[in-house]
N, C-alpha and C positions, 0 to 999 in steps of 0.2 A: 645457397641459403634458400629454404623453401618459402612458400607464400605466407605461412603463418609467421615465421621469424621475420620476414621482410615487413609485414604489416605491423607487428609489435614494435620493431625498431623504428619504423617511420613515425608511429604515433608517439613514441617516447621522445624522439628528437624534435617533434613539432611543437610550436607554441600551443598553449591550452586551447585557444580558439581556432587553431588550424588543424585539428585532428582529421576532419573530413577530407579536405583537399590532400593532405599528406597520405591518408589511407588510399584515396582514389589513385594517386600517382603510383603508390607501391603496388596496388593490385592490377593496374594497367600494365606495369612492367612484368609482373610475375604470372598473371593469368590472362592478359589481354582484355581486361575489363574495360568496356567502352564507356560506361557511366556508372555512377554509384549515388545512392540516395540514402541518407540516414533519417528516419522518421521517428519523432517522439510524440507520445500521447499528451493531450492537454490535461489540465488538472481535473477536469470534469470526467475524464476517461470516455469521451464521446467522439474524439477525432484524433487523427494523426497529422503531424506537421513536419515537412522536410526542414532540417536544420539550415540548409542552403537557401530556403525561401519559406519562412514560417507563415507567410500569408496564404499559402496553398493549404486548403482544408480537405482532408480525406476522411470521410466518416468511418468510424470503427465498424459499425454495423452495415454489412452489405458490400464491403470492398474487399479486394484480394488481400491488400496489406492488413486490413482489419482482421480477416480470418486467420492470418498468420499470427498476429498479436494475440488473439483470443485463444486459439488452439495451441499455441506454443509449439508449432511444427513448421518446418521449412516447406517450401513449395517451389515448383519449377513450371514455368509456362512460356509459350512462344513470346518473342519480343514484341510482335504485333507492329502495326503501322508500317507494314512493308519492310521492316528491318530484319536482317539476318540475326541468328543467335537466339538466346533465351534470356528470360528474366528469372533470377533466383531470389526468393524472399526468405529471410532468416530472422527468427526471433532473437532479439538482443536482450539477454536475461542474465542477471548476476545473483546467484544464490536464491533463485525464485523471484527476485524483484524484476518485474517486467519494465525494462528501460525503453524499448522501442522495437523497430524493425529495420533491418538492413536490406536494401534492394540493389542487386547487381545486374548489369547487362553483360553477359558473357558470350563469347563466340560460339559455344556449343554446350550441350547439356553435360553437366559434370557427372563423373562416375561416383559410385557410392563412397569410395575412400576420399574423393575430392569433396563431396558434400560434408563429410565428417570434419575435414580441415576447414571448410568454409564456416561451419558452425562454431568451431574453436576460434576462428577470427572474429565472428560476431560476439562471442563471449568476451574476447579481449577488448573489443570496442566498448562494451558495456563497462568493463573495469576501468578503462581509460577515461570514459566520461565521468564516472563517479569521482575519480581523482581530480580531473580538470575542473569539475563544478566548484571545487573549493576556491578557485582563483579566477574563474571567468563566469560572466553572466550569460554567455552565448546560449547555453543549453536551457537555462531557466527561461530566457526570453522566448525560445522556440516552443516552449510548452504552453504559452499563454494565448488563448483565443480571444481574450479581452483582459483589461488590467485587473490586478488584484487590489483589494483594499489593504490598508496598512495592517489591520488585524489579521487578515488572511495571510499576508506575507510573513508575519511573525509566526503564525500557527504552522504553516507548511514547512518553514525552516526548522521547526522544532521536531518534526516527525522522523521516524526511522526509515520511511519508504512506504510503499503501498502494498507490498507483499514480500514474503520470505519463506524459504523452505530449507529443511535440513533432514537428514535421515529420520523417518518416523513422524515428521510434523510438517504441516503447511499452514501459513497464516496469511491473511489479507485483511485490509481495512480501507475505508474511504470516508471522506468528509464531504458534506454538502450543506449549504450551497458553496461549491468549491472556491469560487472567486470572492466570496465575502464572509466565509466562515469565521467565527470568532472564538466562542467558548468551548466547543467540542475538540477533543484531541484523543490520541491513543499512543501507546508505546509498547515495545517488546524488546527483550534481550534474552539471549541464550548463552548460558555459561555452564559447561559440562552437561549434565543431565537436567539442569534446572532452567525452565523457561518461565520468565516473568512477563505478564501482560497487564495492560491498563487500558480502560476506556473511561473518559471523564468528560464532564460538562461544566464549564465555568458559568456561574450565574451572571445574567446581564447580557449586554450586547457590545459590539465593537471592541476597541482596544482594551478597556477595563476587563472584559471577560477573557480576552486572549491573554492578558497579563496574569490574571488569576490562574489560568490553566498552566501557563509557563512556570510560575513559581511552584505550583503543586507538582508538576511533572519533574522539574529540576530537583526539587527536594526528595522526591521518590527515587530518582536516579542516584542521588547522593547517598541516601540510606542504603539502597541496594548494593552500591559499590563498596560500602563499608561492611558488607556481609551481615546486615541486620535481618532478622526474621520479618516476615510479611507484616505482622501486627505492629512491629516497631517502625517499619517503613511508613505505614499509615500514620502513626503517632507523630513521627518527625515532620511529615508533610503538613499535618494538621497544625503543629506548633509554628512552622514556618509561615503558613497562611495567616494564622491568628496574629503573629508578631508583626506582619506587614499591614494587614487590613483591620485588625482589631474586631473581627467578627462581622464587619460590614460587607464583606465579600467572601463567598465560599465556593467550593467545587464539589459537585457530586461525582463519585468515582466508584468504579468496580475494579478491584485489584485481584489478580489471579496469579497463582504460581503452580506450575505443572512439573511433577517429577516424571520425565520421559521414560525412565527405566521401569516405572510401575503404573503410570497413568493416574497417580494420586493428584487431584486438583484441589488446591486451597483457594478459598474465596473470601474476600472481605467486601461486604456491601456497605459502602459509605454514601447512602442516598443515591444508589446506583441506577444505571440503565437496566433493562431486562436481560435475563440470561436464559437461553433456550438450548436444549439438548436434542439433537437428531440422531437416533440410534436405530439401526435396522429399519429405516423408513418411518419409525414412530417418533413424533415430536412431542416434547413435554417442556413446560416452563419450569425451570429450577427454582424451587421456593427458597428465598433468601431471608435471613433475619436482618431487617433494615437497621442501620446505624447512622449516626450523624454525619453529614457531609464534612469534608475537610475544611477546617478554618472557621467553623461556626462558633465553637467555644474553645476555651483554652484547656489543654491537657486532656483531650478526649481519649478514652481507651477503646481499643478495637479488638474484636475476637474473630477468629477464622471459622469458616465452615469447610466441610470436605465432601468431595464427590469422587468416586472411583470411575475413571473412564475405562471404556472397553475399546479394543482395536476396531477402527472404522468409525468411531464416534465423531460427530461434528458439533462444536459449540459455537453458537451465534449470539453476539451481544448487540443489542439495538438501544439507542438512546431515545429520550422522550421526543426528540424532533422527528424520528421515524414514525412514531405512533400518533403524533399530534394531528388533529384535523384543522381545516380552515374554519373560519367563522360560519356557523350553521351547517358544517359538514362533518363527516366521520373521518377518522384517521385510516391509514393503510391497514388492511386486514393482514396482520403479520403472520398468522399461522399458515395459511395456504401459500403465502409468499416464500416463507422459509422452506416449506415442503417442496416447492418448485425448484429448489437448488440442489436436490439430493443427487442428481447425476452430473452436476457441474463441479469443476475444480474450485478450490477456495476463492481464488481471485475472481473467477467468473461468477461465483455465487454472490459475492459482494456486489459486483456490477449489476447482477440480476435484481437484487433487492433495491438498489438505488434507481435502476431503470423503472421498476414497478412503482416506486415512490414518486418519481417524476411524472409518470403517466397518470397516477392517481390524482395528482394535483394539476393535471392538464398542462404540464410544462411551466406552470407559474412558479416564481421563486418561493422557496420555503419560508415560512414565518418564524421558524426556529431552526437552529443548527441541528444537524443530524450526523451521527456516526454509526457505522456498521462495522463490526469486527468478527471475523470467522476463523476458527481454529479447527483443523483436522488432525486427529491423532490416529496413526495407522498401526501402532503397536510399540512394544518395549524396544528401547535403544540404549546403547551405552555411549556416553559422550567421551 
């Protein structure tokens, strides 16, 4: 049995919280691996934390492990500290969703074919974690550099991940303040050639705002899975919101649907965040026809707008919280910030915007929730 097969078997046989020691034992047997560390990013995407000891903090910016996570490329370096062998760092990624980094201490530098097998092992680790997370809190605990509020706990449990990729498309998103976010949320789903996306902002603060976003997002998923067109998805979510809150609570939302075979982008602006298009280095704000937020009135009708994407286009959505200034101050200059992402992958583009936002506010907590969503379309595909 090769190293990959032994690793997969060991993780499948291990209890959900015992994946890391089971993997370490399997790789020690098959590869002579002296030690192993699985590092997961915190919710703020600012640091990495070993599952075996989450109190250890490794900054994403400036560290060897952070570079592997950001660049999504493996790396090999001397073991250091007078030890023999090498350290191999591998990105742990599943369908573009950056799960973490796997660091191994091996007796010698691996050959190219061995590195390919090690990367397959890292991917298998990511898939195993995604399954195990359904029945264990170990990995969720490892991602916390501080406690989440109840509203943030609800919101993060609702989301599809922080990034995703498929042939022809890459998506990434992030919420801030990560540990106390309430009203902002996002969603995506790919079925065949149809990619549906959402960025939304529940009015208010705390659990009520999070609950409003949860009802809206769940209603949109329900309508989408019933194969309703985009305008009817918005109408159903609007009705669900009004039935529950009677117009006293509402959600501003931007709904999008992309035909990946043609690049046709449908948009519904329901009191939405801003939408920007970065094309061949030129940035333009997409003018949208504003419509009522979801849940404000009973039986609101919604209409779509259309934009034809071109291969290489980047679409960026930012909520009010990204643009808002503090008392007596200006908000983030969003145009140069988005232009500054043009050479970055979608996931790093989102992290760049959030990093600029944090620096703009001098590291102080945001006064309003913020969501950034980035979509890159590289050209026609067939699902």
